[in-house]
MDAnalysis code that builds the backbone (N, CA, C; Angstrom):
import MDAnalysis as mda
import numpy as np

u = mda.Universe.empty(252, n_residues=84, atom_resindex=np.repeat(np.arange(84), 3), trajectory=True)
u.add_TopologyAttr("name", ["N", "CA", "C"] * 84)
u.add_TopologyAttr("resid", np.arange(1, 85))
u.add_TopologyAttr("resname", ["MET", "ALA", "ALA", "PRO", "GLY", "ALA", "ALA", "GLY", "GLY", "ALA", "ILE", "LEU", "LYS", "ASP", "VAL", "VAL", "ALA", "TYR", "VAL", "GLU", "VAL", "TRP", "SER", "SER", "THR", "GLY", "THR", "GLU", "ASN", "TYR", "SER", "LYS", "THR", "PHE", "THR", "ASN", "GLN", "LEU", "VAL", "ASP", "MET", "GLY", "ALA", "LYS", "VAL", "SER", "LYS", "THR", "PHE", "ASN", "LYS", "GLN", "VAL", "THR", "HIS", "VAL", "VAL", "PHE", "LYS", "ASP", "GLY", "TYR", "GLN", "SER", "THR", "TRP", "ASP", "LYS", "ALA", "GLN", "LYS", "THR", "GLY", "ALA", "LYS", "LEU", "VAL", "SER", "VAL", "LEU", "TRP", "VAL", "GLU", "LYS"])
u.atoms.positions = np.array([
    [29.318, 75.082, -136.576],
    [29.576, 73.677, -136.358],
    [28.413, 73.080, -135.574],
    [27.857, 72.010, -136.073],
    [26.721, 71.360, -135.418],
    [27.190, 70.590, -134.194],
    [26.342, 70.562, -133.212],
    [26.661, 69.802, -131.999],
    [26.563, 68.316, -132.285],
    [27.357, 67.519, -131.599],
    [27.237, 66.071, -131.760],
    [25.826, 65.622, -131.414],
    [25.396, 64.528, -132.001],
    [24.055, 64.017, -131.716],
    [22.998, 64.930, -132.265],
    [22.966, 65.083, -133.571],
    [22.088, 66.033, -134.240],
    [20.632, 65.927, -133.807],
    [20.211, 64.774, -133.315],
    [18.820, 64.615, -132.886],
    [18.471, 65.635, -131.804],
    [19.398, 65.885, -130.894],
    [19.153, 66.851, -129.832],
    [19.444, 68.269, -130.271],
    [20.227, 68.418, -131.326],
    [20.593, 69.732, -131.804],
    [21.414, 70.485, -130.775],
    [21.375, 71.797, -130.865],
    [22.157, 72.631, -129.951],
    [21.231, 73.429, -129.047],
    [20.199, 72.782, -128.571],
    [19.205, 73.461, -127.743],
    [19.821, 74.080, -126.488],
    [20.926, 73.523, -126.019],
    [21.582, 74.033, -124.811],
    [22.906, 74.722, -125.129],
    [23.003, 75.326, -126.295],
    [24.279, 75.885, -126.759],
    [24.864, 76.955, -125.842],
    [24.040, 77.639, -125.075],
    [24.544, 78.694, -124.191],
    [24.767, 78.218, -122.753],
    [24.638, 76.921, -122.539],
    [24.760, 76.361, -121.191],
    [26.172, 75.842, -120.940],
    [26.732, 76.219, -119.796],
    [27.963, 75.605, -119.292],
    [27.561, 74.928, -117.987],
    [27.603, 73.607, -117.992],
    [27.089, 72.846, -116.856],
    [28.199, 72.180, -116.059],
    [27.937, 72.074, -114.781],
    [28.738, 71.242, -113.897],
    [27.787, 70.162, -113.406],
    [28.207, 68.905, -113.495],
    [27.312, 67.793, -113.194],
    [27.789, 67.046, -111.954],
    [26.881, 66.907, -110.995],
    [27.170, 66.134, -109.788],
    [25.931, 65.295, -109.473],
    [25.960, 64.053, -109.963],
    [24.806, 63.160, -109.826],
    [25.269, 61.839, -109.222],
    [24.738, 61.534, -108.045],
    [25.102, 60.325, -107.311],
    [23.856, 59.511, -107.002],
    [24.052, 58.229, -106.767],
    [22.966, 57.371, -106.292],
    [22.555, 57.836, -104.900],
    [21.359, 57.460, -104.492],
    [20.874, 57.890, -103.172],
    [21.733, 57.345, -102.034],
    [22.454, 56.253, -102.283],
    [23.348, 55.705, -101.257],
    [24.702, 56.401, -101.251],
    [24.972, 57.196, -102.290],
    [26.240, 57.907, -102.373],
    [27.405, 57.050, -102.828],
    [27.101, 55.859, -103.334],
    [28.179, 54.950, -103.727],
    [28.424, 54.914, -105.234],
    [27.438, 55.326, -106.025],
    [27.571, 55.277, -107.486],
    [27.484, 56.681, -108.065],
    [28.478, 57.046, -108.864],
    [28.489, 58.344, -109.519],
    [27.895, 58.187, -110.918],
    [26.773, 58.846, -111.165],
    [26.092, 58.767, -112.460],
    [26.307, 60.014, -113.313],
    [27.254, 60.834, -112.959],
    [27.463, 62.098, -113.656],
    [27.770, 61.921, -115.138],
    [28.539, 60.900, -115.491],
    [28.959, 60.714, -116.886],
    [27.762, 60.546, -117.824],
    [26.760, 59.810, -117.398],
    [25.566, 59.611, -118.219],
    [24.926, 60.948, -118.572],
    [24.791, 61.814, -117.585],
    [24.154, 63.105, -117.810],
    [25.074, 64.062, -118.554],
    [26.369, 63.945, -118.328],
    [27.335, 64.743, -119.085],
    [27.197, 64.455, -120.574],
    [27.114, 63.191, -120.928],
    [26.974, 62.814, -122.341],
    [25.685, 63.365, -122.938],
    [24.596, 63.301, -122.209],
    [23.322, 63.829, -122.707],
    [23.408, 65.332, -122.919],
    [24.023, 66.038, -121.989],
    [24.160, 67.486, -122.117],
    [24.976, 67.859, -123.350],
    [26.079, 67.169, -123.565],
    [26.924, 67.434, -124.738],
    [26.130, 67.170, -126.015],
    [25.371, 66.090, -126.040],
    [24.539, 65.777, -127.203],
    [23.519, 66.873, -127.483],
    [23.125, 67.597, -126.452],
    [22.137, 68.662, -126.598],
    [22.793, 70.028, -126.815],
    [24.117, 70.043, -126.959],
    [24.812, 71.273, -127.313],
    [25.448, 72.032, -126.167],
    [25.330, 71.534, -124.947],
    [25.922, 72.225, -123.796],
    [27.421, 71.957, -123.716],
    [28.107, 72.864, -123.038],
    [29.490, 72.606, -122.646],
    [29.422, 72.100, -121.207],
    [30.280, 71.157, -120.876],
    [30.300, 70.619, -119.518],
    [31.683, 70.845, -118.928],
    [31.700, 71.474, -117.771],
    [32.950, 71.766, -117.081],
    [33.261, 70.661, -116.081],
    [34.519, 70.246, -116.043],
    [34.938, 69.228, -115.070],
    [35.111, 69.824, -113.682],
    [35.201, 71.153, -113.616],
    [35.315, 71.834, -112.331],
    [34.226, 72.893, -112.229],
    [33.849, 73.214, -111.007],
    [32.854, 74.264, -110.786],
    [33.612, 75.587, -110.795],
    [33.510, 76.313, -111.890],
    [34.221, 77.579, -112.018],
    [33.244, 78.697, -112.363],
    [33.754, 79.902, -112.566],
    [32.870, 81.053, -112.758],
    [32.137, 81.043, -114.095],
    [32.536, 80.180, -115.027],
    [31.822, 80.078, -116.297],
    [30.563, 79.209, -116.196],
    [30.438, 78.430, -115.142],
    [29.310, 77.505, -114.989],
    [28.006, 78.293, -114.829],
    [27.024, 77.951, -115.684],
    [25.713, 78.599, -115.629],
    [24.663, 77.716, -114.968],
    [24.858, 76.394, -115.020],
    [23.893, 75.437, -114.481],
    [24.624, 74.320, -113.737],
    [24.043, 73.875, -112.637],
    [24.566, 72.729, -111.897],
    [23.485, 71.650, -111.908],
    [23.796, 70.522, -112.549],
    [22.892, 69.375, -112.533],
    [23.242, 68.596, -111.273],
    [22.281, 68.502, -110.364],
    [22.598, 68.053, -109.009],
    [21.599, 67.018, -108.514],
    [22.139, 65.912, -107.991],
    [21.313, 64.922, -107.289],
    [22.192, 64.214, -106.262],
    [21.825, 64.317, -105.017],
    [22.523, 63.639, -103.921],
    [24.027, 63.901, -103.914],
    [24.396, 65.136, -104.257],
    [25.808, 65.494, -104.286],
    [26.264, 66.108, -102.969],
    [27.385, 66.786, -103.029],
    [27.983, 67.388, -101.842],
    [27.279, 68.692, -101.470],
    [27.103, 68.894, -100.181],
    [26.500, 70.133, -99.690],
    [27.308, 71.345, -100.148],
    [28.624, 71.204, -100.214],
    [29.475, 72.326, -100.625],
    [29.181, 72.748, -102.068],
    [28.830, 71.797, -102.924],
    [28.478, 72.134, -104.310],
    [27.168, 72.910, -104.333],
    [26.198, 72.443, -103.571],
    [24.903, 73.127, -103.470],
    [25.113, 74.563, -102.975],
    [25.892, 74.706, -101.923],
    [26.149, 76.025, -101.345],
    [26.837, 76.946, -102.344],
    [27.805, 76.422, -103.079],
    [28.528, 77.237, -104.058],
    [27.598, 77.685, -105.176],
    [26.716, 76.798, -105.620],
    [25.756, 77.173, -106.661],
    [24.854, 78.301, -106.163],
    [24.398, 78.187, -104.935],
    [23.557, 79.232, -104.346],
    [24.320, 80.559, -104.275],
    [25.570, 80.484, -103.859],
    [26.385, 81.691, -103.676],
    [26.712, 82.373, -105.002],
    [26.992, 81.576, -106.030],
    [27.411, 82.149, -107.308],
    [26.247, 82.510, -108.221],
    [25.050, 82.026, -107.887],
    [23.895, 82.318, -108.732],
    [23.719, 81.358, -109.896],
    [24.510, 80.292, -109.928],
    [24.315, 79.273, -110.967],
    [22.958, 78.615, -110.733],
    [22.300, 78.250, -111.809],
    [20.996, 77.607, -111.686],
    [21.173, 76.151, -111.266],
    [20.539, 75.770, -110.176],
    [20.546, 74.383, -109.710],
    [19.381, 73.668, -110.375],
    [19.682, 72.606, -111.103],
    [18.628, 71.872, -111.800],
    [18.732, 70.386, -111.473],
    [17.600, 69.702, -111.575],
    [17.586, 68.267, -111.290],
    [17.940, 67.485, -112.549],
    [18.097, 66.193, -112.383],
    [18.388, 65.332, -113.527],
    [17.227, 65.341, -114.516],
    [16.019, 65.619, -114.060],
    [14.865, 65.662, -114.960],
    [14.992, 66.776, -115.992],
    [15.737, 67.811, -115.680],
    [15.958, 68.924, -116.600],
    [16.733, 68.465, -117.830],
    [17.525, 67.420, -117.670],
    [18.382, 66.922, -118.752],
    [17.653, 65.922, -119.637],
    [16.636, 65.263, -119.127],
    [15.958, 64.211, -119.884],
    [15.565, 64.697, -121.264],
    [15.820, 63.834, -122.243],
    [15.511, 64.180, -123.637],
    [14.042, 63.967, -123.920],
])
């Protein structure tokens, strides 16, 4: 089955991502934008940070998320990693 958004294909087919992307002021959550891009590129996106998560897309998020990614060995990546 082809991933949605054939232009991006399934380049991220083996990725399970958790997305936590906030504005620098911490008032605007931009996670949905990056979630949609990841899905278009073939990734699965988890609504919770669980043991299946392989990558954490992170910008100005919670320290606890950063710490958990470090502890579990999930790859912490910036929003630039998602750019098409």
